[in-house]
C-alpha positions in Angstrom: 0.2 -0.1 -0.1 1.1 3.7 -0.8 -0.3 7.0 0.2 -2.5 8.3 -2.5 -1.6 11.6 -4.1 -3.8 14.1 -6.0 -3.8 17.2 -7.2 -6.6 19.7 -6.8 -7.4 20.8 -10.4 -6.4 23.9 -12.0 -2.9 24.6 -13.4 -1.8 28.5 -14.9 -2.7 28.4 -18.6 0.5 28.9 -21.0 0.8 32.9 -21.8 0.2 32.1 -25.7 -3.3 30.4 -24.6 -4.3 33.9 -22.6 -3.0 35.8 -25.5 -5.3 33.5 -28.0 -8.3 34.0 -25.3 -7.9 37.9 -25.5 -7.6 37.9 -29.5 -10.6 35.5 -30.0 -12.9 38.0 -27.6 -11.7 40.9 -29.6 -12.9 39.2 -32.9 -9.5 38.6 -34.3 -9.1 35.0 -33.7 -11.3 32.3 -35.5 -13.0 29.8 -33.4 -11.2 26.9 -35.3 -7.6 28.7 -34.3 -9.1 29.0 -30.4 -9.9 25.5 -30.5 -6.5 24.7 -31.8 -5.0 26.4 -29.0 -6.9 25.0 -26.5 -5.9 21.7 -27.7 -2.0 22.6 -27.6 -2.6 23.9 -24.0 -4.2 20.6 -23.0 -1.8 18.1 -24.9 1.2 20.1 -23.3 -0.9 19.7 -19.5 -1.4 16.4 -19.4 2.2 15.5 -20.8 4.0 17.6 -18.2 1.4 16.3 -15.5 2.5 12.8 -16.4 6.0 13.8 -16.5 5.7 14.8 -12.4 5.2 11.3 -11.6 1.5 12.0 -10.4 -0.4 8.6 -10.6 -3.8 10.4 -11.0 -4.1 13.5 -13.3 -6.1 16.3 -14.3 -6.4 18.1 -17.3 -5.4 21.4 -15.4 -9.1 23.0 -16.5 -7.0 24.4 -19.4 -10.6 25.3 -21.3 -12.5 26.3 -18.6 -12.6 30.0 -17.9 -13.1 29.6 -14.1 -13.7 26.4 -11.5 -16.9 28.1 -10.9 -18.8 29.4 -13.7 -18.0 26.5 -16.4 -21.4 25.1 -16.3 -22.6 28.7 -17.4 -21.0 28.6 -20.7 -23.3 29.6 -23.4 -26.4 30.4 -21.5 -28.3 33.6 -22.2 -30.5 33.7 -19.0 -27.4 34.9 -17.1 -26.5 38.4 -16.2 -23.1 39.6 -14.5 -23.9 41.3 -11.5 -24.4 38.5 -8.6 -22.7 38.2 -5.2 -19.3 39.8 -4.8 -16.8 37.8 -3.3 -14.1 40.0 -1.5 -10.3 38.6 -1.1 -8.1 39.8 1.6 -6.0 41.7 -0.5 -9.1 44.0 -1.2 -9.7 42.5 -5.1 -13.0 40.9 -5.8 -14.7 38.2 -7.8 -18.6 38.7 -8.7 -20.4 35.8 -9.6 -23.1 35.9 -12.2 -26.8 36.0 -11.7 -29.9 34.3 -13.2 -32.3 36.4 -14.5 -35.1 33.9 -15.5 -35.6 30.2 -15.5 -35.2 27.3 -16.4 -31.8 26.8 -15.1 -29.6 24.5 -16.9 -25.8 23.7 -17.3 -24.5 24.7 -20.6 -22.1 22.1 -20.6 -21.4 19.0 -18.5 -17.9 18.1 -16.7 -17.6 15.1 -18.7 -16.9 16.7 -21.9 -13.3 17.9 -20.3 -12.8 14.0 -19.2 -13.4 13.1 -22.6 -10.9 15.8 -24.1 -8.4 14.8 -21.9 -8.2 10.8 -22.6 -7.3 11.8 -26.2 -3.9 12.5 -24.5 -3.7 10.6 -21.0 -2.3 7.6 -20.2 -2.7 7.7 -16.5 -5.9 7.8 -14.6 -7.8 11.1 -14.7 -9.3 13.1 -12.2 -12.2 15.8 -12.6 -13.0 18.8 -10.6 -16.9 19.9 -10.7 -18.6 23.0 -9.1 -20.7 22.1 -5.8 -24.4 22.7 -6.3 -23.8 25.0 -3.3 -21.8 27.8 -4.9 -24.5 27.6 -8.0 -27.2 28.4 -5.6 -25.9 31.9 -5.2 -26.9 32.2 -8.8 -30.4 32.8 -7.8 -31.1 36.3 -7.0 -32.3 37.6 -3.4 -35.5 39.6 -5.4 -36.6 35.9 -7.1 -37.6 35.3 -10.2 -41.2 35.8 -11.8 -42.9 32.4 -12.3 -39.5 30.2 -11.2 -39.4 29.8 -7.8 -36.3 29.4 -5.7 -37.6 25.7 -4.8 -37.8 24.9 -8.6 -34.2 26.5 -9.3 -33.0 24.3 -6.8 -34.8 21.0 -7.8 -33.5 21.9 -11.4 -30.3 22.6 -9.9 -29.7 19.5 -8.3 -30.7 17.3 -11.0 -27.9 19.1 -13.2 -25.4 18.6 -10.5 -26.2 15.0 -10.5 -25.7 15.0 -14.1 -22.5 16.9 -14.3 -20.9 14.3 -11.9 -22.5 11.1 -13.4 -21.3 12.9 -17.0 -17.8 12.3 -15.6 -18.0 8.8 -14.6 -19.5 7.8 -17.6 -16.5 9.1 -19.7 -14.5 7.0 -17.4 -13.0 9.3 -14.6 -11.4 7.5 -11.9 -12.1 10.3 -9.0 -14.6 13.4 -9.3 -14.0 16.1 -7.1 -16.6 18.8 -5.8 -15.0 22.1 -5.2 -16.7 23.6 -1.8 -14.9 26.7 -1.2 -17.5 28.2 -0.3 -18.0 26.3 2.9 -15.6 28.3 4.9 -16.5 31.4 3.6 -20.4 30.4 4.0 -19.3 30.9 8.0 -18.2 34.4 7.2 -21.2 35.2 5.5 -23.4 33.9 8.3 -21.9 33.1 11.9 -24.7 31.4 12.8 -24.0 28.8 10.6 -27.5 28.3 8.9 -26.3 28.8 5.5 -23.7 26.1 6.1 -26.0 23.6 7.0 -28.1 24.7 3.9 -25.0 23.9 2.0 -24.6 20.5 3.1 -27.8 19.4 3.0 -28.0 20.2 -0.6 -24.7 18.8 -1.5 -25.8 15.7 -0.1 -29.4 15.8 -2.2 -26.9 15.3 -4.8 -24.8 13.3 -3.5 -27.3 11.1 -2.5 -28.1 9.9 -6.1 -24.9 8.0 -6.2 -24.4 4.5 -4.7 -21.8 3.8 -1.8 -19.3 2.6 -4.3 -19.4 5.7 -6.4 -19.5 8.2 -3.4 -16.0 6.4 -2.4 -14.9 7.7 -5.5 -16.4 11.4 -4.7 -14.4 13.8 -2.8 -15.1 17.3 -1.4 -12.4 20.2 -1.5 -12.0 22.9 1.0 -10.0 25.7 1.4 -10.2 29.5 2.0 -10.0 30.4 -1.2 -7.2 31.0 -3.4 -6.6 33.8 -6.1 -3.9 36.1 -7.0 -1.9 34.9 -3.9 -4.9 35.8 -1.7 -7.6 34.1 0.1 -11.0 35.3 1.1 -12.1 33.3 4.6 -8.5 32.4 6.2 -9.7 34.1 9.3 -12.4 31.8 10.0 -11.8 29.1 12.3 -11.7 25.6 10.8 -13.4 24.4 13.6 -16.7 26.2 12.6 -16.5 24.2 9.4 -15.1 20.5 9.9 -17.6 19.1 11.9 -20.1 19.9 9.3 -17.9 19.1 6.3 -17.5 15.4 7.4 -21.4 14.9 7.2 -21.0 15.2 3.4 -21.5 11.6 2.0 -18.3 11.5 0.2 -15.3 9.3 0.5 -12.5 11.6 0.1 -11.8 15.1 1.4 -9.3 17.5 0.0 -8.3 19.9 2.8 -5.9 23.2 2.3 -3.3 22.8 5.8 0.2 23.8 4.2 -0.8 27.3 4.5 -2.5 27.1 7.9 -0.5 28.9 11.1 -1.5 26.0 13.3 -1.6 22.7 11.7 -1.9 20.7 14.7 -5.3 22.3 15.9 -6.6 21.3 12.6 -5.4 17.7 12.4 -6.7 17.4 16.0 -10.0 18.4 14.7 -10.0 15.9 11.8 -8.7 13.1 14.2 -12.5 14.0 16.0 -14.7 13.9 13.3 -13.3 11.9 10.5 -15.9 9.0 10.0 -13.6 5.1 9.2 -14.9 5.4 5.5 -13.6 8.4 4.8 -10.3 9.6 3.5 -8.3 13.0 3.9 -6.0 14.5 1.5 -4.0 16.9 3.5 -2.8 19.7 1.7 1.3 19.4 2.0 1.8 22.1 -0.9 1.4 25.9 -0.3 0.3 27.0 -3.7 0.3 30.9 -2.4 3.9 30.6 -1.9 6.3 30.9 -4.9 8.9 28.9 -3.5 9.1 25.0 -4.4 9.0 23.0 -1.6 11.7 20.5 -0.8 10.6 16.7 -1.0 11.7 16.1 2.5 9.7 19.1 3.7 6.5 17.3 2.1 7.6 13.8 3.8 7.8 15.7 7.2 4.4 17.2 6.6 2.7 13.7 5.6 4.5 12.2 9.2 3.3 14.6 11.2 -0.4 14.1 9.9 0.1 10.8 10.2 0.3 11.1 14.0 -3.4 12.2 13.9 -4.9 10.3 11.2 -4.8 6.4 10.3 -2.5 6.0 7.7 -5.2 4.1 5.5 -7.3 7.2 5.7 -4.8 9.3 4.6 -3.6 11.1 1.6 -1.8 14.0 0.3 -2.7 16.9 -2.3 -2.1 20.7 -2.8 -3.9 23.1 -1.1 -5.7 24.8 -3.6 -5.9 24.9 -7.5 -2.7 26.9 -9.0 -5.0 29.0 -11.2 -9.0 28.8 -10.6 -9.9 31.6 -12.9 -7.9 31.7 -16.1 -6.6 35.4 -15.5 -4.7 34.8 -12.5 -1.2 34.4 -13.6 0.6 34.7 -10.0 1.9 31.1 -10.2 3.8 30.2 -13.4 3.5 26.8 -15.0 7.0 25.7 -14.2 6.7 26.4 -10.3 3.1 24.6 -10.2 4.7 21.9 -12.2 7.6 21.8 -9.8 5.5 21.8 -6.6 3.4 18.9 -8.1 6.7 17.1 -8.9 7.9 17.9 -4.9 4.5 16.5 -3.7 4.5 13.3 -5.5 8.5 12.4 -4.3 7.9 13.6 -0.7 4.8 11.6 -0.4 6.6 8.6 -1.9 9.4 9.0 0.8 6.7 9.3 3.8 5.4 6.4 2.8 8.9 4.5 2.8 9.7 6.0 6.2 5.9 4.4 7.6 7.0 1.1 5.9 4.1 1.4 3.4 
C-alpha cells in the first residue's frame, strides 16, 4: 500500500493561450484557431502532468474560464451582477446571477474528461463545482414564475448529471469544489447557511451508490486567487464537523498554509468517519517557493500522528489558477511543486514502511 496523492485541479494557462483568448474575444481569432490553441494547452498540460510522476492527473482546467462558472458556458439567461466575494488583499470576484428560468448547465464536466482522455495514459480526476456554490446564482429578489424551490430542484438534477457525466466518460475520481464552505461561516456566523449548503450537497450525493460515493471527493480551502484568500480568518473548527457530514469518500483540505496545523489535525482526528479519507494539503500554492520533498515528507509524517495511514492522502492546498486570468504562479513553478509533492509523499510512505 502507498499513500495516495492527487492535485486539486487548475494549472496556470500557457501565456500563448491567454494571448489567444484575448484576441478571440476581440474578434481577431477564429473559433477553429481558438480550439486549436485550447488543444495545444491541454496536450502540453497532460504531458507535463504525467512527467511529474503523478499517479492520477487532471486536465488542469485549461479550457475552463473558471472552476466555478464553467456550467454557465453559452447560457443566455445569466447576467453579470451577482454576489461579490472580497479577498484579503482587497480584490473582488463577482458571481453571475440568474435572470430567468429554467436553469440548465451549458456544459457538463464529462466533456473535459472526454477531451483529456485523448492524451492521457494515467487515470483522470475531474473537478466539478458544487451545487451549493451555484445556488448563489438565484437572486435575492426572486424570479417571476420561477421559484427558488424549483430552481434548487433543477440545480440538483444538473449537478447530479454533471458528476455522472464524468463517471460515464471514465473519470477515476470526481472532486466537488466546496470553497464556499468556510466562506459561508463568514457570511453567516450562525452557520445556518453552512448547514443549508451541506444539506443541498448531500441531496446531490444521495443520487450515487456507496461505491460511487467512495470515488467522489470534496475540496475545501479559504479560497485562492492572485495569492490571496477570502476566508482564511474563519476557524476550521466552525467548518469541519459539518464538512464530514457530507456523504463523500474523500476530502481534500488546505493545510500547508495553516498557522496551526496541529489544531486542525486534532479536529480532523475527532470528526473523520471510518470510511473517509483526508488528502491533506502539503503544498502551499500561495507561496512561490518550491517545497523540498523532505519538507513534504515531514508534513505527511506529522499528519500520520493524527490520521490513520489508511485514511490519509496528500494534495495541494488549492488549484494554482482557479480563474483563467490568475497568473500569480507560473506553470514551471506549479509543476515543480506537484513533482515535490509526489516525491515527498513517496518518501513518507517509505518511512512508514507502507
